[in-house]
MDTraj code that builds the backbone (N, CA, C; nanometers):
import mdtraj as md
import numpy as np

residues = "MET ALA LEU ASN GLN ARG SER ARG THR ILE LEU THR LEU TYR SER ALA ARG ASP SER VAL HIS CYS HIS ARG VAL ARG MET THR LEU ALA ALA LYS GLY VAL THR TYR ASP HIS ILE VAL VAL ASP LEU ASP ASN PRO PRO GLU ASP LEU ILE ASP LEU ASN PRO TYR ASN SER VAL PRO THR LEU VAL ASP ARG ASP LEU VAL LEU TYR ASP THR SER VAL ILE CYS GLU TYR LEU ASP GLU ARG TYR PRO HIS PRO PRO LEU MET PRO VAL ASP PRO MET SER ARG ALA ARG LEU ARG LEU ALA MET VAL ARG VAL GLU ASN ASP TRP LEU THR LEU VAL GLU GLN ILE GLU ALA GLY GLY LYS SER ALA ASP ALA ALA ARG LYS ALA LEU ARG ASP ASP LEU ILE ARG ASN ALA SER ALA PHE LYS ALA SER LYS PHE PHE LEU SER PRO GLU ILE SER LEU ALA ASP CYS ALA LEU ALA PRO LEU ILE TRP ARG LEU ASP SER LEU GLY VAL GLN LEU PRO ARG GLU ALA GLN ALA ILE VAL ASP TYR GLY GLU ARG ILE PHE ARG SER GLN GLY PHE ALA ARG SER MET THR ALA GLU GLU LYS ALA LEU ARG ALA".split()
xyz = np.array([
    [-9.0361, 19.0038, 4.8286],
    [-8.9601, 19.1378, 4.8584],
    [-9.0788, 19.2319, 4.9579],
    [-8.9362, 19.3199, 4.9940],
    [-9.0157, 19.4201, 5.0502],
    [-9.0865, 19.5094, 4.9665],
    [-9.2430, 19.5374, 5.0436],
    [-9.3033, 19.6572, 5.0115],
    [-9.2267, 19.7821, 5.0380],
    [-9.2590, 19.8580, 4.9080],
    [-9.1967, 19.9914, 4.9092],
    [-9.3063, 20.0962, 4.9639],
    [-9.2571, 20.0844, 5.0473],
    [-9.3554, 20.2479, 5.1508],
    [-9.3843, 20.3349, 5.0489],
    [-9.3115, 20.4019, 4.9530],
    [-9.3613, 20.5120, 4.9051],
    [-9.5227, 20.4986, 4.7774],
    [-9.4966, 20.3328, 4.7579],
    [-9.5858, 20.3181, 4.6786],
    [-9.7284, 20.2507, 4.7617],
    [-9.7466, 20.3042, 4.9098],
    [-9.8613, 20.2736, 5.0021],
    [-9.9808, 20.4436, 4.9602],
    [-10.1097, 20.3962, 4.9243],
    [-10.1960, 20.4767, 4.8922],
    [-10.2556, 20.5143, 5.0585],
    [-10.3013, 20.3601, 5.1032],
    [-10.3504, 20.3976, 5.2577],
    [-10.2610, 20.3507, 5.3768],
    [-10.3239, 20.4294, 5.4690],
    [-10.2643, 20.3478, 5.6018],
    [-10.2144, 20.2013, 5.6127],
    [-10.1144, 20.1647, 5.6691],
    [-10.0556, 20.0032, 5.6411],
    [-10.0445, 19.9892, 5.7981],
    [-10.0742, 19.9032, 5.9005],
    [-10.0822, 19.8422, 5.9850],
    [-10.0624, 19.7226, 6.0269],
    [-9.8995, 19.7033, 6.1094],
    [-9.8551, 19.6055, 6.1464],
    [-9.8982, 19.5847, 6.2772],
    [-9.9888, 19.4363, 6.2892],
    [-10.0172, 19.4226, 6.4381],
    [-10.0540, 19.2817, 6.4553],
    [-10.0287, 19.2021, 6.5731],
    [-10.0236, 19.1079, 6.6765],
    [-10.1763, 19.0804, 6.6571],
    [-10.1887, 18.9101, 6.6510],
    [-10.2945, 18.8825, 6.6746],
    [-10.3492, 18.9364, 6.7969],
    [-10.3244, 18.8831, 6.9170],
    [-10.3442, 18.9398, 7.0334],
    [-10.2078, 19.0377, 7.1110],
    [-10.3017, 19.1384, 7.1223],
    [-10.1987, 19.2201, 7.1545],
    [-10.2420, 19.3364, 7.2133],
    [-10.2510, 19.3555, 7.3459],
    [-10.3189, 19.4962, 7.4022],
    [-10.2164, 19.5793, 7.3804],
    [-10.1123, 19.6528, 7.3625],
    [-10.0835, 19.7780, 7.2256],
    [-10.1419, 19.7980, 7.0827],
    [-10.1438, 19.6607, 7.0199],
    [-10.1721, 19.6570, 6.8662],
    [-10.3472, 19.7264, 6.8918],
    [-10.3994, 19.6108, 7.0039],
    [-10.5892, 19.6629, 7.0314],
    [-10.6121, 19.7855, 7.0383],
    [-10.4897, 19.8214, 7.1246],
    [-10.4903, 20.0319, 7.1437],
    [-10.4965, 20.0403, 6.9669],
    [-10.4090, 20.0951, 6.9050],
    [-10.4221, 20.1668, 6.7991],
    [-10.5088, 20.0935, 6.7120],
    [-10.5715, 19.9574, 6.7026],
    [-10.6754, 19.8961, 6.6648],
    [-10.8075, 20.0063, 6.6517],
    [-10.7945, 20.0568, 6.7578],
    [-10.9307, 20.0642, 6.8199],
    [-10.9888, 20.2189, 6.8046],
    [-10.8237, 20.2891, 6.8654],
    [-10.8466, 20.4113, 6.8206],
    [-10.8638, 20.4294, 6.6343],
    [-10.8577, 20.3603, 6.5330],
    [-10.8489, 20.3793, 6.3965],
    [-10.9974, 20.3362, 6.3607],
    [-11.0511, 20.2354, 6.4502],
    [-11.1403, 20.2043, 6.4284],
    [-11.2619, 20.2980, 6.5013],
    [-11.2643, 20.4400, 6.5713],
    [-11.3076, 20.5174, 6.6672],
    [-11.2991, 20.6564, 6.5630],
    [-11.1919, 20.6629, 6.4526],
    [-11.1634, 20.7147, 6.3556],
    [-11.2706, 20.7356, 6.2250],
    [-11.3041, 20.5995, 6.2212],
    [-11.3450, 20.5126, 6.1051],
    [-11.2612, 20.5535, 6.0184],
    [-11.1380, 20.4636, 6.0073],
    [-11.0349, 20.5085, 5.9205],
    [-11.0078, 20.3670, 5.8340],
    [-11.0011, 20.3692, 5.7174],
    [-10.9966, 20.2296, 5.6302],
    [-10.8247, 20.2277, 5.6333],
    [-10.8030, 20.0955, 5.6616],
    [-10.6613, 20.1086, 5.6169],
    [-10.6128, 19.9629, 5.6213],
    [-10.5001, 19.8598, 5.6021],
    [-10.4395, 19.7518, 5.5622],
    [-10.4172, 19.7550, 5.6699],
    [-10.4153, 19.5641, 5.7326],
    [-10.4328, 19.5235, 5.8160],
    [-10.3166, 19.4043, 5.8014],
    [-10.2232, 19.4079, 5.8760],
    [-10.1198, 19.3117, 5.8360],
    [-10.0777, 19.2325, 5.9587],
    [-10.1480, 19.1141, 5.9690],
    [-10.1100, 19.0467, 6.0629],
    [-9.9486, 18.9596, 6.0895],
    [-9.8695, 18.9931, 6.1982],
    [-9.7342, 18.9459, 6.2064],
    [-9.7388, 18.8629, 6.2801],
    [-9.6511, 18.7885, 6.2963],
    [-9.5849, 18.6478, 6.3557],
    [-9.4362, 18.6761, 6.4002],
    [-9.4305, 18.7588, 6.4888],
    [-9.3301, 18.7914, 6.5567],
    [-9.2085, 18.7023, 6.5876],
    [-9.2067, 18.5969, 6.5710],
    [-9.1290, 18.4726, 6.5303],
    [-9.0734, 18.4751, 6.3999],
    [-9.1541, 18.5470, 6.3322],
    [-9.1270, 18.5053, 6.1895],
    [-9.1644, 18.6669, 6.1022],
    [-9.1067, 18.7879, 6.1229],
    [-9.1649, 18.8736, 6.0762],
    [-9.1325, 18.8760, 5.9023],
    [-9.2441, 18.9799, 5.8614],
    [-9.2618, 18.9806, 5.7404],
    [-9.1467, 19.0397, 5.7056],
    [-9.0564, 19.0475, 5.6048],
    [-8.9556, 19.1462, 5.5048],
    [-8.9821, 19.2371, 5.5197],
    [-9.0578, 19.3534, 5.4816],
    [-9.1071, 19.4933, 5.4987],
    [-9.1044, 19.5016, 5.6412],
    [-9.1292, 19.4692, 5.7074],
    [-9.1333, 19.4824, 5.8661],
    [-9.0003, 19.5410, 5.9105],
    [-8.9270, 19.4200, 5.8613],
    [-8.7398, 19.4077, 5.9025],
    [-8.7136, 19.5494, 5.8648],
    [-8.7858, 19.5879, 5.7460],
    [-8.7130, 19.7061, 5.6623],
    [-8.7399, 19.8464, 5.7630],
    [-8.8987, 19.8366, 5.7537],
    [-8.9320, 19.9574, 5.8428],
    [-8.8993, 19.9871, 5.9716],
    [-8.8763, 19.9055, 6.0321],
    [-8.8767, 19.9109, 6.1829],
    [-8.7736, 19.8462, 6.2331],
    [-8.6694, 19.9386, 6.3025],
    [-8.5544, 19.9028, 6.3443],
    [-8.5068, 19.7542, 6.4628],
    [-8.6800, 19.7725, 6.5284],
    [-8.6861, 19.6836, 6.6524],
    [-8.8120, 19.6260, 6.5927],
    [-8.8527, 19.5455, 6.4784],
    [-8.9237, 19.4425, 6.4419],
    [-9.0074, 19.4398, 6.5237],
    [-9.0559, 19.5263, 6.5977],
    [-9.1432, 19.5652, 6.6847],
    [-9.3123, 19.5996, 6.6317],
    [-9.4117, 19.5314, 6.6545],
    [-9.5763, 19.5943, 6.6474],
    [-9.5846, 19.6348, 6.7811],
    [-9.7187, 19.7354, 6.7477],
    [-9.7902, 19.8189, 6.6627],
    [-9.6671, 19.8948, 6.5847],
    [-9.7160, 19.8673, 6.4377],
    [-9.6357, 20.0080, 6.3151],
    [-9.6743, 20.0251, 6.2271],
    [-9.7186, 20.1688, 6.2135],
    [-9.7872, 20.2523, 6.1093],
    [-9.7343, 20.2935, 6.0631],
    [-9.7543, 20.2850, 5.8706],
    [-9.7231, 20.3535, 5.7933],
    [-9.7927, 20.3729, 5.6937],
    [-9.7451, 20.5492, 5.6662],
    [-9.8359, 20.5828, 5.6112],
    [-9.7693, 20.7020, 5.5291],
    [-9.7655, 20.6430, 5.3573],
    [-9.6820, 20.6626, 5.2906],
    [-9.5459, 20.7023, 5.3274],
    [-9.4829, 20.7975, 5.3638],
    [-9.3208, 20.8044, 5.3719],
    [-9.2986, 20.7876, 5.5114],
    [-9.4100, 20.7990, 5.5953],
    [-9.3797, 20.8095, 5.7339],
    [-9.3659, 20.6547, 5.8093],
    [-9.3163, 20.6359, 5.9170],
    [-9.3249, 20.5167, 5.9673],
    [-9.2641, 20.5193, 6.1385],
    [-9.3957, 20.4852, 6.2059],
    [-9.4112, 20.5186, 6.3579],
    [-9.4686, 20.3585, 6.3816],
    [-9.3536, 20.3848, 6.5495],
    [-9.3503, 20.2323, 6.5878],
    [-9.3495, 20.2394, 6.7600],
    [-9.3921, 20.3333, 6.8286],
    [-9.4889, 20.3339, 6.9300],
    [-9.6575, 20.3742, 6.9340],
    [-9.6822, 20.3117, 7.0167],
    [-9.8332, 20.3211, 7.0467],
    [-9.8500, 20.4181, 7.0889],
    [-9.7743, 20.5330, 7.1789],
    [-9.8544, 20.6572, 7.2246],
    [-9.8567, 20.7650, 7.0444],
    [-9.7249, 20.7653, 7.0582],
    [-9.7097, 20.8275, 6.9620],
    [-9.7697, 20.8060, 6.7779],
    [-9.8135, 20.6799, 6.7682],
    [-9.9321, 20.6147, 6.6709],
    [-10.0341, 20.6980, 6.7091],
    [-10.0970, 20.6528, 6.8121],
    [-10.2413, 20.7087, 6.8356],
    [-10.2271, 20.8935, 6.8313],
    [-10.1628, 20.9453, 6.8743],
    [-10.1937, 21.0576, 6.8947],
    [-10.1507, 21.1026, 6.7716],
    [-10.1112, 21.0635, 6.6876],
    [-10.0869, 21.0941, 6.5119],
    [-10.1873, 21.0785, 6.4576],
    [-10.2515, 20.9455, 6.4825],
    [-10.4066, 20.9432, 6.4020],
    [-10.5084, 21.0264, 6.4868],
    [-10.5116, 21.0587, 6.6080],
    [-10.6128, 21.2217, 6.6325],
    [-10.5551, 21.2930, 6.5864],
    [-10.4574, 21.3514, 6.5286],
    [-10.4399, 21.4866, 6.5177],
    [-10.4563, 21.4695, 6.2883],
    [-10.3867, 21.3602, 6.2563],
    [-10.4086, 21.2925, 6.1070],
    [-10.5309, 21.3367, 6.0987],
    [-10.6416, 21.2623, 6.1873],
    [-10.7975, 21.1911, 6.1472],
    [-10.8834, 21.3150, 6.2272],
    [-10.8421, 21.3833, 6.2140],
    [-10.8973, 21.5394, 6.3742],
    [-11.0757, 21.4658, 6.3773],
    [-11.1443, 21.4153, 6.3078],
    [-11.3087, 21.4209, 6.3505],
    [-11.3243, 21.2523, 6.3755],
    [-11.3525, 21.2271, 6.4477],
    [-11.3609, 21.2848, 6.5465],
    [-11.2589, 21.3055, 6.6050],
    [-11.2739, 21.3875, 6.7146],
    [-11.1542, 21.4525, 6.8138],
    [-11.1429, 21.3144, 6.9170],
    [-11.0560, 21.2769, 6.9375],
    [-10.9972, 21.1940, 7.0898],
    [-10.9358, 21.2293, 7.2181],
    [-10.9455, 21.3788, 7.1845],
    [-10.8626, 21.4541, 7.3124],
    [-10.9748, 21.5881, 7.3167],
    [-10.9552, 21.6366, 7.5104],
    [-11.0661, 21.7221, 7.4983],
    [-11.0128, 21.8883, 7.4115],
    [-11.0436, 21.9486, 7.4158],
    [-11.0405, 22.0685, 7.3425],
    [-10.9167, 22.1546, 7.4075],
    [-10.9943, 22.2153, 7.5516],
    [-10.9095, 22.2727, 7.6209],
    [-10.7770, 22.2105, 7.7321],
    [-10.6709, 22.3228, 7.7509],
    [-10.5434, 22.2698, 7.7650],
    [-10.5314, 22.2046, 7.8879],
    [-10.5976, 22.1943, 7.9727],
    [-10.6276, 22.1540, 8.1267],
    [-10.6839, 21.9950, 8.1228],
    [-10.7734, 22.0092, 8.0669],
    [-10.8453, 21.8811, 8.0436],
    [-10.7476, 21.7706, 7.9594],
    [-10.7307, 21.7812, 7.8729],
    [-10.5917, 21.7497, 7.7658],
    [-10.4643, 21.6943, 7.8690],
    [-10.4455, 21.7827, 7.9412],
    [-10.2882, 21.7445, 8.0228],
    [-10.3919, 21.6017, 8.0941],
    [-10.5024, 21.6540, 8.1995],
    [-10.5255, 21.5769, 8.3236],
    [-10.5526, 21.4029, 8.2264],
    [-10.5988, 21.4086, 8.1053],
    [-10.6049, 21.2760, 8.0916],
    [-10.4497, 21.2020, 7.9711],
    [-10.3904, 21.2910, 7.9637],
    [-10.1981, 21.2552, 7.9226],
    [-10.1874, 21.1862, 8.0383],
    [-10.1878, 21.3166, 8.1780],
    [-10.1301, 21.2126, 8.2716],
    [-10.2544, 21.0630, 8.3462],
    [-10.3231, 21.0481, 8.2851],
    [-10.3548, 20.9716, 8.2652],
    [-10.3612, 20.8131, 8.2086],
    [-10.3417, 20.8991, 8.1260],
    [-10.2321, 20.7625, 8.0040],
    [-10.1303, 20.7313, 8.0561],
    [-10.0289, 20.8552, 8.0574],
    [-9.9223, 20.7913, 8.1278],
    [-9.8946, 20.6630, 8.2686],
    [-9.9803, 20.6820, 8.3476],
    [-10.0248, 20.6031, 8.4306],
    [-10.0861, 20.4851, 8.3758],
    [-10.1579, 20.4403, 8.2597],
    [-10.2329, 20.3835, 8.2687],
    [-10.0783, 20.2472, 8.1660],
    [-10.0137, 20.3408, 8.0903],
    [-9.8889, 20.3225, 7.9971],
    [-9.7911, 20.2500, 8.1072],
    [-9.7433, 20.3403, 8.2237],
    [-9.6738, 20.2709, 8.3005],
    [-9.6747, 20.1965, 8.3718],
    [-9.7936, 20.1515, 8.4678],
    [-9.8407, 20.0972, 8.6009],
    [-9.9492, 19.9792, 8.5539],
    [-10.0320, 19.9711, 8.4190],
    [-10.1197, 19.9202, 8.4244],
    [-10.0722, 19.8085, 8.2978],
    [-10.0620, 19.8713, 8.2075],
    [-10.0160, 19.7905, 8.0570],
    [-9.8726, 19.7181, 8.1274],
    [-9.8109, 19.7667, 8.1953],
    [-9.6286, 19.6952, 8.2352],
    [-9.7003, 19.5694, 8.3218],
    [-9.7667, 19.5566, 8.3992],
    [-9.8385, 19.4474, 8.4667],
    [-9.8844, 19.3774, 8.3707],
    [-9.9873, 19.3630, 8.2674],
    [-10.0589, 19.3344, 8.1599],
    [-9.9376, 19.1970, 8.0892],
    [-9.8159, 19.3313, 8.1361],
    [-9.6910, 19.2503, 7.9911],
    [-9.6159, 19.1463, 8.1049],
    [-9.6206, 19.1747, 8.2073],
    [-9.5829, 19.0969, 8.2909],
    [-9.6713, 18.9866, 8.3380],
    [-9.7868, 18.9432, 8.3391],
    [-9.8467, 18.8438, 8.3290],
    [-9.8797, 18.7834, 8.2013],
    [-9.8863, 18.8349, 8.1456],
    [-9.8476, 18.7524, 8.0106],
    [-9.7417, 18.6924, 7.9911],
    [-9.6148, 18.7168, 8.0285],
    [-9.5015, 18.6783, 8.0154],
    [-9.4939, 18.5531, 8.1028],
    [-9.5493, 18.5452, 8.2043],
    [-9.5969, 18.4213, 8.3107],
    [-9.4798, 18.4288, 8.4122],
    [-9.4397, 18.3027, 8.4947],
    [-9.3061, 18.2859, 8.5532],
    [-9.3796, 18.3532, 8.7095],
    [-9.2722, 18.3504, 8.7956],
    [-9.2373, 18.3635, 8.9498],
    [-9.3140, 18.5757, 8.9882],
    [-9.3310, 18.6191, 8.8537],
    [-9.3718, 18.7267, 8.8951],
    [-9.5091, 18.7191, 8.8251],
    [-9.5764, 18.6744, 8.7533],
    [-9.7344, 18.7108, 8.7254],
    [-9.7933, 18.7141, 8.8253],
    [-9.7936, 18.6292, 8.9395],
    [-9.8897, 18.6278, 9.0227],
    [-9.8935, 18.7972, 9.0763],
    [-9.7419, 18.8067, 9.1411],
    [-9.7864, 18.9453, 9.1346],
    [-9.8352, 19.0562, 9.1187],
    [-9.7579, 19.0679, 8.9710],
    [-9.8187, 19.1430, 8.9069],
    [-9.9938, 19.1405, 8.8672],
    [-10.0387, 18.9934, 8.8785],
    [-10.2013, 19.0253, 8.8892],
    [-10.2357, 19.0695, 9.0116],
    [-10.2288, 19.0341, 9.1233],
    [-10.2611, 19.0832, 9.2148],
    [-10.2627, 19.2593, 9.2277],
    [-10.1339, 19.2888, 9.2240],
    [-10.0912, 19.3942, 9.2002],
    [-10.1763, 19.5118, 9.1073],
    [-10.2551, 19.4362, 8.9806],
    [-10.3153, 19.4966, 8.9004],
    [-10.4552, 19.5210, 8.9373],
    [-10.4969, 19.4011, 9.0144],
    [-10.6199, 19.3497, 9.0830],
    [-10.6285, 19.5045, 9.1546],
    [-10.5539, 19.5232, 9.2750],
    [-10.5830, 19.6102, 9.4169],
    [-10.5165, 19.7094, 9.3039],
    [-10.5008, 19.7797, 9.2218],
    [-10.4948, 19.9103, 9.1609],
    [-10.5451, 19.9842, 9.0750],
    [-10.6344, 19.8252, 9.0358],
    [-10.7847, 19.8909, 8.9525],
    [-10.9364, 19.9040, 9.0631],
    [-10.9166, 19.8654, 9.1716],
    [-10.9866, 19.8544, 9.2630],
    [-10.9950, 20.0265, 9.3516],
    [-10.8271, 20.0874, 9.3969],
    [-10.8039, 20.1973, 9.3683],
    [-10.9092, 20.3026, 9.3361],
    [-10.8970, 20.3039, 9.2291],
    [-10.8950, 20.3597, 9.0830],
    [-11.0417, 20.3197, 9.0618],
    [-11.1001, 20.2754, 9.1007],
    [-11.2405, 20.2367, 9.0548],
    [-11.3002, 20.3570, 9.0507],
    [-11.3567, 20.4954, 9.1145],
    [-11.4188, 20.5789, 9.1081],
    [-11.4175, 20.6873, 8.9960],
    [-11.2541, 20.6471, 8.9316],
    [-11.2576, 20.6600, 8.7866],
    [-11.3276, 20.6512, 8.6928],
    [-11.3996, 20.5570, 8.7011],
    [-11.4495, 20.4605, 8.5576],
    [-11.5557, 20.4795, 8.5995],
    [-11.6433, 20.5828, 8.7178],
    [-11.7973, 20.6230, 8.7174],
    [-11.8126, 20.7925, 8.7071],
    [-11.7150, 20.8336, 8.7257],
    [-11.6851, 21.0189, 8.6830],
    [-11.7839, 21.0682, 8.5712],
    [-11.7471, 20.9821, 8.4831],
    [-11.7893, 21.0196, 8.3580],
    [-11.8601, 20.8605, 8.2179],
    [-11.9390, 20.9127, 8.1185],
    [-11.9874, 20.8166, 8.0619],
    [-11.8399, 20.7314, 8.0021],
    [-11.7498, 20.8288, 7.9530],
    [-11.6273, 20.7403, 8.0051],
    [-11.5009, 20.7677, 8.0695],
    [-11.3854, 20.7505, 8.0184],
    [-11.2670, 20.7618, 8.1931],
    [-11.2954, 20.8617, 8.1319],
    [-11.2964, 20.9795, 8.2282],
    [-11.2659, 21.1044, 8.2692],
    [-11.3110, 21.1973, 8.2081],
    [-11.3926, 21.1892, 8.1331],
    [-11.4518, 21.2395, 7.9679],
    [-11.5509, 21.1899, 7.9499],
    [-11.6906, 21.2945, 7.8886],
    [-11.8135, 21.2692, 7.8445],
    [-11.8046, 21.2173, 7.6866],
    [-11.6700, 21.2224, 7.6662],
    [-11.6845, 21.1822, 7.5114],
    [-11.5535, 21.0926, 7.4924],
    [-11.5328, 20.9791, 7.4391],
    [-11.4317, 20.8851, 7.3690],
    [-11.3535, 20.9881, 7.3418],
    [-11.2091, 20.9003, 7.4028],
    [-11.0791, 20.9670, 7.4071],
    [-10.9997, 20.8638, 7.3704],
    [-10.8384, 20.9126, 7.3412],
    [-10.7151, 20.8152, 7.3468],
    [-10.7262, 20.7337, 7.4877],
    [-10.7866, 20.7989, 7.5874],
    [-10.7558, 20.6988, 7.7256],
    [-10.8253, 20.5849, 7.7534],
    [-10.9168, 20.6025, 7.6792],
    [-11.0315, 20.4653, 7.6722],
    [-10.9726, 20.3771, 7.5396],
    [-10.9418, 20.3970, 7.4974],
    [-10.8553, 20.3141, 7.3715],
    [-10.7590, 20.2404, 7.4256],
    [-10.6926, 20.2643, 7.5457],
    [-10.5938, 20.2330, 7.5779],
    [-10.6486, 20.1840, 7.6733],
    [-10.7500, 20.1885, 7.7805],
    [-10.8123, 20.0669, 7.8615],
    [-10.8993, 19.9972, 7.8478],
    [-10.9931, 20.0218, 7.7333],
    [-11.0538, 19.9238, 7.6897],
    [-11.0123, 19.7955, 7.6379],
    [-10.9610, 19.7974, 7.6053],
    [-10.8187, 19.6306, 7.5490],
    [-10.8008, 19.5504, 7.6890],
    [-10.7160, 19.6877, 7.7652],
    [-10.6876, 19.5841, 7.9017],
    [-10.8062, 19.5547, 7.9595],
    [-10.9294, 19.6025, 7.9603],
    [-11.0496, 19.5463, 8.0976],
    [-11.1013, 19.4699, 8.0093],
    [-11.0778, 19.4350, 7.8614],
    [-11.1516, 19.3509, 7.8212],
    [-11.0704, 19.1879, 7.8006],
    [-10.9101, 19.2283, 7.8827],
    [-10.8535, 19.0886, 7.8709],
    [-10.8088, 19.0427, 8.0184],
    [-10.9431, 19.1631, 8.1193],
    [-10.9157, 19.0620, 8.2553],
    [-10.9023, 18.9452, 8.2770],
    [-11.0386, 18.8977, 8.2636],
    [-11.0664, 18.7746, 8.2573],
    [-10.9630, 18.6381, 8.2487],
    [-10.9066, 18.7039, 8.0665],
    [-10.8192, 18.5884, 8.0194],
    [-10.6988, 18.5909, 8.1100],
    [-10.6639, 18.7132, 8.1609],
    [-10.5471, 18.7137, 8.2492],
    [-10.5214, 18.6864, 8.4284],
    [-10.6568, 18.6186, 8.4413],
    [-10.7031, 18.5987, 8.5805],
    [-10.7251, 18.7075, 8.6683],
    [-10.7635, 18.8200, 8.6418],
    [-10.7574, 18.9243, 8.7073],
    [-10.9527, 18.9315, 8.7011],
    [-10.9704, 18.9053, 8.8500],
    [-11.1169, 18.9216, 8.9504],
    [-11.1199, 19.0231, 8.9789],
    [-11.2444, 19.1015, 8.9207],
    [-11.2719, 19.2102, 9.0230],
    [-11.3839, 19.1735, 9.0880],
    [-11.4238, 19.2373, 9.1997],
    [-11.5075, 19.2441, 9.2899],
    [-11.6021, 19.3441, 9.2799],
    [-11.7231, 19.3123, 9.3906],
    [-11.8340, 19.3888, 9.3729],
    [-11.7763, 19.5642, 9.3521],
    [-11.6800, 19.5769, 9.4447],
    [-11.6726, 19.7281, 9.5112],
    [-11.5974, 19.7923, 9.3355],
    [-11.5862, 19.6912, 9.2246],
    [-11.5066, 19.7513, 9.1333],
    [-11.5995, 19.7321, 9.0683],
    [-11.7461, 19.7508, 9.0734],
    [-11.8476, 19.6856, 8.9495],
    [-11.8837, 19.8258, 8.8166],
    [-11.7463, 19.9364, 8.8817],
    [-11.8099, 20.0422, 8.7727],
    [-11.7121, 20.0220, 8.6833],
    [-11.6242, 19.9371, 8.7062],
    [-11.4919, 19.9173, 8.5732],
    [-11.5952, 19.8440, 8.4994],
    [-11.6792, 19.7321, 8.5729],
    [-11.7270, 19.5964, 8.4579],
    [-11.8173, 19.7169, 8.3993],
    [-11.9149, 19.7866, 8.4515],
    [-12.0010, 19.8743, 8.3819],
    [-11.9393, 19.9354, 8.2557],
    [-11.8023, 20.0820, 8.2785],
    [-11.7658, 20.1166, 8.2277],
    [-11.7320, 20.0394, 8.0859],
    [-11.6496, 19.9470, 8.0799],
    [-11.5926, 19.8175, 8.0024],
    [-11.6872, 19.7555, 7.9252],
    [-11.8249, 19.7032, 7.9511],
    [-11.9831, 19.6616, 7.9191],
    [-12.0313, 19.7938, 7.8149],
    [-12.0164, 19.9501, 7.8379],
    [-12.0483, 20.0578, 7.7644],
    [-11.9570, 20.0539, 7.6530],
    [-11.8214, 20.0862, 7.6333],
    [-11.7519, 20.0215, 7.5058],
    [-11.7848, 19.9315, 7.4621],
    [-11.7357, 19.7830, 7.5242],
    [-11.7927, 19.7052, 7.4593],
    [-11.8825, 19.6845, 7.3556],
    [-12.0040, 19.7435, 7.3954],
    [-12.1079, 19.6934, 7.3137],
    [-12.0875, 19.8074, 7.1684],
    [-11.9808, 19.8765, 7.1682],
    [-12.0489, 19.9652, 7.0470],
    [-11.9366, 19.8730, 6.9347],
    [-12.0210, 19.9242, 6.8274],
    [-11.9305, 19.8552, 6.6704],
    [-11.8342, 19.9573, 6.6279],
    [-11.7739, 20.0314, 6.6797],
    [-11.6461, 20.0749, 6.7043],
    [-11.5195, 19.9716, 6.7826],
    [-11.5452, 19.9039, 6.8599],
    [-11.4994, 19.8285, 6.9222],
    [-11.5192, 19.6725, 6.8905],
    [-11.5906, 19.6676, 6.8403],
    [-11.6070, 19.5087, 6.7549],
    [-11.4834, 19.5465, 6.6667],
    [-11.4854, 19.6619, 6.6001],
    [-11.4362, 19.6548, 6.4478],
    [-11.2205, 19.6218, 6.4782],
    [-11.2178, 19.6867, 6.5705],
    [-11.0929, 19.6517, 6.6684],
    [-11.0406, 19.5366, 6.6789],
    [-11.1315, 19.4456, 6.7034],
    [-11.0860, 19.3234, 6.7210],
    [-11.0531, 19.2145, 6.6640],
    [-10.9570, 19.1371, 6.6969],
    [-10.9036, 19.0110, 6.5804],
    [-10.9966, 18.9017, 6.6857],
    [-11.0349, 18.8007, 6.5794],
    [-11.0816, 18.6889, 6.6297],
    [-11.0002, 18.6157, 6.7572],
    [-10.8601, 18.6210, 6.7440],
    [-10.8143, 18.5780, 6.8795],
    [-10.8716, 18.6772, 7.0135],
    [-10.8999, 18.7959, 6.9589],
    [-10.9122, 18.8934, 7.0694],
    [-11.0710, 18.8827, 7.0976],
    [-11.1237, 18.8169, 6.9678],
    [-11.2783, 18.8018, 7.0277],
    [-11.2893, 18.6682, 7.1403],
    [-11.1957, 18.5766, 7.1324],
    [-11.2280, 18.4635, 7.1933],
    [-11.2110, 18.4804, 7.3292],
    [-11.1154, 18.5653, 7.3621],
    [-11.1016, 18.6047, 7.4683],
    [-11.2052, 18.5670, 7.6405],
    [-11.3137, 18.6757, 7.5410],
    [-11.4145, 18.6526, 7.6166],
    [-11.5902, 18.5887, 7.5266],
    [-11.5638, 18.4334, 7.4641],
    [-11.6437, 18.3704, 7.3929],
    [-11.6728, 18.2708, 7.5067],
])
top = md.Topology()
chain = top.add_chain()
for i, resn in enumerate(residues, 1):
    res = top.add_residue(resn, chain, resSeq=i)
    for name in ("N", "CA", "C"):
        top.add_atom(name, md.element.get_by_symbol(name[0]), res)
traj = md.Trajectory(xyz[None], top)
């Protein structure tokens, strides 16, 4: 029987065991220190309540009482506004705009390439090379601040860290000139929040 979303008292996240998009939401929740119910979804056999809640049967899907969200960017921005401390976006409009543009780039370019690599087939090798080359071209952005374009952790880091974590498993090897990206990743990977954000399957990607 489908669960009645009106009866929920805390957040519920429907998420896959290994998904860069779901990991992004889980990292946002971890950065906020928010307690939530985590329902792991097999997309080949989605639970009945997810079918009722989300017309796309997609993950991540977040339920907060009567509100159902199923776009990754919308979910992350909602969480940042719903739980304002610690903030995951800069205070001033110019810095916020710059960071939003960076996230658009990550979503439209890099995460799209991740999906192509994971799908396999003829386009996977080209996507792997394109991701590697584009990361190398942008390596300097990863050493401009402690976090990505910001002295504090932000929603951009919540999008980037799951991607960087997966590079080895995607077959993307970074050369020495991209060491700033490796160092950036290690700074985040050592945090308790990042450890909390991962499923067992995601931890095994770099075991």
